[in-house]
N, C-alpha and C positions, 0 to 999 in steps of 0.2 A: 198531241195536245189540241182538244174542239178549237174551235173558233170564241165557243164564249169563257174557255176558262183564260186562255189568250187577254180579251176584254179585262178578265179579273182583276189579272197581272198588273196587267196596262193600268187600270185606276187605280191599282192601289199603289204602285212605283208613284203615278200622280200626285196622290194625297200626302208620301211621303213626301216627296219633294217640293210641294207646297208649306208641308210645316218645317221644313228643312230654311227655306227661304226667306217665311215674316217670323215666326216663332222663336228661333235658336238666336237670333242676334239680339232677341228681345230680353231671353233669358241670359246673356253672356252679357248682355249689358247692365241688368238688374245686380248681377256675385261683382263684376266688378266696378261699379258704380255703387255701392256699399248700400244700392236700394230695397235687401232683399226684406220682404215683408211674410206676415204672419195672417192667416184668415183666423177671427176671434168672434168666434156665433154672430155669422153674417158680417164683421165689422176688420177692414185693414187696418193695420197701423206696423209706422214704422218700428222695428226690433234694431237695428243696427245702431251701431255707436262707432264707424268705423272711422280711424284717423285717416286723412287723404295725404299727409305726408308725414316726413320726419323730421319737419323743422321742428327745434326745440323752442318751448315759450321762451320770454324774456322776464329777466327779474325786471320788478321795478326799482332802483336805484334812486337815494335822496345824498346828496354831497359825497357821494363814490360811494354809498355803503346800499345792501339790499335792503330795500323796506318789508319789512315784518310787519303783519298783522298785532296792532297795542294788545296788552294784559287785557283784560275785562270781566268781570262776574256782576251778574244779573240773574232774575229770576224766570223762568221760562212757564209756559202754559200748565207745566203741570206741577209749579208749584217746588219744583226745585231749583238750588242755586246752579248755574252752569256759566262755564268760567272757559278761557280759550284753552284752558288745556284738556278739556273735554273734546275737543278739535284734533289735537295731537295727533299725526298719524294717516291723516282723514284732509281728502281736497275737500273743499267745501265753497260755497259762494257766501257773501254779504248782501245784503239789502237794507236800506232802509224804510219804512214803515209803519201804517196807521190805520185800525181796525175802520176808522170812521170815515175814511178817506171817500170821496167822492167822484174822485177823478184816474189817475192812472193807478192807485195802490192793483182796485184790483183783476186788473190787466199784467200787471207785473206779478201778482199772484198765481194765476192762472196760469202765467210761461212758467213758475219755478215747479207748479205743479207737472205739467208738463216734462219737465226735466229731471223732476223729482221720479214720476214714471219710467222715465227713457235708463235710468242708472236703477232701478230699484233690487237689482240682483247684486249691486253691491255696497257692501256694510262699511265699509270705508271712506262713502261720501256721504257730505252732510250740507247741509245751509243755518245759515244763522242772520233769522229779522227780529230788528230790532225796533221796538217802537218807539216814536215820538212823541205818541202823546200817551206818555205812560201814567200820567196820574186815572187817564180813561181805561188805556187799555190793562187790568187788570189780571191776573193769571186767569181769571175765570171768564171775562170777555176773551181773551188770546185762544184760551180752549176749545169757547163755541166756534172761533174764526177756524183756526185750524179743523174742526168737526166740517163746519160747512163748506170748507174748499178740499174735503179729502187729503189732508195733512197725514199721512202712513210713514213716512221716514222717520225711525226714531231717535237720527242724529239732526234732526229738523226743530230746531228748538225757535220758538216766539220770546225775545225775552223783555222785560219790563224792570223797572228798576229806580235810579233819579234822574230826573230831566237834562239836568246838568253837566251830567259826567256822561249821557248817553247822547248829549247833544257835542261834548267834546269829544266823545269817539268817532262823531261822524265828522264834523268838520277840521279835525286838529289829527286826528289819528289814521283815520281814509280819505280826506278831502273829499267826500261825497257833501255836499251842501243840506242841511237843516237844520229849519228856522221856525218860530210862530211869525206869524204873518195875516194879520187877522183880513188881509187884501185878497191874500189866497182864496181860494173855495175848497172848504174845512177849513181852514185857519193857520195851513200849516203850508210850509213851504220843502220841497227838498228832492234828491234826485231820485232820475227813474233808470239809473244803474245800477250793474250788479261788479263786486268785485270777485275777482276769481283768486283761492286762498291755495298751496301747496298742500304736502302731508307734512313739510317741514317748517309750514306757520310764512312761506314768504306768497307777497302779491305777487302773482303772473301775468303774463297777457301775450299776444302776439302782436305783428307790429302793421301797419294799415298799409295802404299801397303808395306809400311815400317814404318807409322805412320805420317812422315812427311807434313806439309803441302805442297800443290801444291805450292801456291800461284797466278802462271798464268797460264792461258791454253794455248797451242799450236793451231794457227791460221791460219795454212797455210796445213793441213791436211783435206780433204771432208769426211765428212761421210759413201759418195761414196767411195773414196780410201781408207776407214777404214786402211789402213799402207803406208807407205813411206820408203823406203831404201834410206840412204845416205851414204856415202864416207867421212869420215874421218882418221887420221894417224894413227888410230890402226885397219880400216878397213871398214866391212860395218855394221853399225846397224842401227836397226828398231826400226820405232820410230809409233804409235798407234795415230789416229785421236781422240780429246777430244771437238768437238762440240757436240756429243751428252751428254756426262758429264755435259758439259756445260748447254744445256740444261734445265736439271735435276734438276742443282745448281742455274741457273734463275726461274726456279719453284718455289722452296723451298723457296729462298727470296722473290719470291711476295706473299708468304704464311705469311711471318713472320707479 
């Protein structure tokens, strides 16, 4: 064998060795961490809904009884009557919003669209969005809003109806704050959280660092933001995003 051939083999061996040292651990790490990505027209997107642990989600209880999503019946963006029975057998999220909201609703909607797109291959996943300004939010207005935000999941219903019934559903049914308040920007005060419902209609949740049920998931901070600083009477507090753990918990319930 010539010296030139020897040098060639040595060069190839060196390249293979470098590839193994640098790139193989990265590939393994992506696979084991569930961060497998695909290329989509030059853009990358997370296509994993990996469940990171096997810990079952808690049932939210009240007076020793498991809490279920209350019965409801409203009109959606297509003028169709939607009830809680339409969500039977589906994992779904609940939110209260209004289309003219100038503050947190756009953030919540974008995060829900992110979740929608992550589970677009699942026909047993849905979202229930209840307007707290039903006088303005007619089916036509809700349909325009759905188009604006690219809401495509057929199980995502934006609903309107009797204002007193909606407020009772929010405040007494889900314990998610919703009220008219002229002092608030936009004229309404409401929660920025999402409730997670399983296929049998039960409200489910993971536990926090102290072993207590979270009950709801923060809906106003995106995965990209990671955290958000907010100022209250006690100074600055930092709130972390919860969309990523919500995706994991949706995936858990879809497997049940």
